[in-house]
Steps between C-alpha positions, in 0.01 A plus 500: 500500500666844521451521878658158551789597274555826687494316833750244367726778372514679836535169685807431290661823615423417862659157460803638318588697813565182699879539504617708795734774376804558719520154654831444321636819661428405863795453735416130537479430124799366310583414140599147403871596484487649851372176654770275645762771455694675771396859562645732757268568792543765767311598811364855478311712750175639360435850638180591315233320299295728277232421242606526137362436154715307253459492122527144365450323170149387410613350168373150584145626555524723193602208276224279643242771431626548143490127423164452670358810332621379160346155548171638627495767228559237232213288629265795524607629158440165328167459679380848407634473143323172434189593699445845349641443153404133463829433323826326581691786334349756736565260785870488409516879471320531831750260656797704377343827613395352831850365561654842440240677712533249782881521503475879494258496793739271686770764452298729725630303799794710627856370460599630844300530821557633850507252790536535875850518633708620792782747533749365753756728661774294661852520638785280390862535603445851642327633186130571448334373181153470352359217292156472340351150501181353356301378797257589774581742777390243761781267384766733642574663834790702641780275623735240359439341160696298247603669178597278206725650234407345164719746305731787593221754557197270523373453854224270611415575859314200631176550693559510875131500602182331387162639412200408716312201367144589404240270654228373269 
C-alpha cells in the first residue's frame, strides 16, 4: 500500500507540471484584450540572435501541485489514520495532517522557472536596440522581422524563421 501511495504521490507532481511556463510571454501570445485591437507594428532589422534564459512565472504549476498534494495527502492521511488506528477520529486527524503535509509538499514546486529565450539585437530608425523574447533560437534569424508594440516599451518581435520539423 505504501509503495502504491508513494508512486501516486510522485505521479501527481509529474502531472502537475503539465502547464508550460512562459507560453504566455512568447511574442506570438496575446491576452484577450489585445485580440482584435489595433497595435502598432514596425519592420525592424535583426542584427544578432543570441541564446538567452528568461525567468517566468510557474504559479499555475505550483497551485496545481499544492491542490493535488493536499487532496492526495488527505486521502493518504485518512487511509493511514483508519488503517493504523482503526478509528474514524484518527482517520479525520490523519486527513487534516495529510492535507497540510500534501499542500506543503506542493509548495516545493518553484514559483518561478527559467525557460529558453533569445536576445535579439536589432536596428530601428537608425538606432540599435536589444529585446529578450521567450522562444527558440531557431525561430529567429538576422534580417527583417515584424515588431508589434503592445505598450510603450513592450516589444514582441515576431519569429522570422521556423525550426526544423523533427521526423518521427
